[in-house]
N, C-alpha and C positions, 0 to 999 in steps of 0.2 A: 259241190256237185261231183258225182261219181263219173269217172270216164267210162264211155262205152267200151266194151271188151270185144276184141275180134280174135278168133283162133284161125290161124293159117294152117291148112292141112295140105302140104305140098312137099313132094320128094325131091324136086330139083332145087338145089341151093341157090342158083342164080335168080330164079323166079321168086323164091321165098325172100331173098334179100331185097329185091325190087319192091315186093309187096310190103315188107316190113318198113322200108323207107317211106313209102306212101302213107301207110297207116300212122306212123309216128308223126309225119308232117301234118297230117289231118287232125292230130290230137287225140287219137284213140290209144287205149292200152292194147297190147297184143301178146300173143304166145304162138308157138309153132310146134307142130309135130310133123314128122317126115314119113310116116307110114300109116296105112289104113288101120292096122291093129292098135296103134296108139290113140287113134282119133276118138273113138267112143268113150273110153275111160276118161280122157281129158275133158271131153265135152260134159260128161256127167259130173265130174269133179268141179269144174270151173263155171259152168253155165254161161258161156259167152253170149253176147247179144247177137253176134253174127259169126258164121263159120264160112270162110273162104275155102271151098272144097274142090280139090283137083279130082277129076274123074278117074284117071289112071294112076293108081297107087299100088305100092307093094302090099301084098297079103290080103287086103280087103278093098274092094273098089269104092269109089266115091258114091256110086249109085246105091250100093248096099248100105253105106253109112247114112246117106240121106234117108233111105227107107226106114232104117232103125231109129233115126231121130224122130221121124214123123209118127212112128208107132209107139213112142215112149211119151206118155202124158206129162212127165216131169220136164220134157224138153219142148213142149208144144209151142212155146213163145220164141224159140231159137230160130233166127233167120238163117237161110242157107243160100249162098251164092256159089253155084257150081262153075268150074273152069275146065275147059278141055281144048286140046290142040285139034281134036276132031270136031270141028264146029258145024257139023251137018244138021239139017233140020230134024232128022231122026234122033240124033243125040240130044238135041235141045228138047224135043218133045218127051223123050224118055225121062230126062231130068225133071221137067215140069210135072209130068204124070206121077213121079215118085215123091213130089212135094217140094221141090226146090222153089225158092222165092225169086230166083233170077238165074241167068245162065250167060256166061261170057266166054267167047272163043279166044284162045291164045294163038298168036301173040295179040295182045290187046293194047290199045292206047291207054295211057295212064289216066287221061281225062275221062275216058269211058268208064274205066273201073272206079274212079273217084265218084262219078255221077251215080253209078249203081250202088256203091257203098252208102252214099248219102241218102239215096232213095230208100234203101232198106232199113237204115237206122233213123229215119225221120220219125219224130214223135207221132 
């Protein structure tokens, strides 16, 4: 059985470390990039099952990355869970309108993140 793959797109090391710990504990394979400019090439190269995507990134925003994922037919099956410290309803609506499969506000409870990841990766 092949492990489900998750790409973490997060520029803050402490958050990325916590995410990678959770992902590893849950039994998923993972990779990480720390800037928006690195995200799309890595997504296209590795075709992860899920992208944990920060909204506020250096160079290219998470919103722009999400939009590009959704307009690329080769990435149509890629799930996107957006994360932001600005968890307003407007931010959430914008992410969902751009095609995000889920949206979680930072700081998040690990159990909430675990539940969202499981939901998005369910067969």
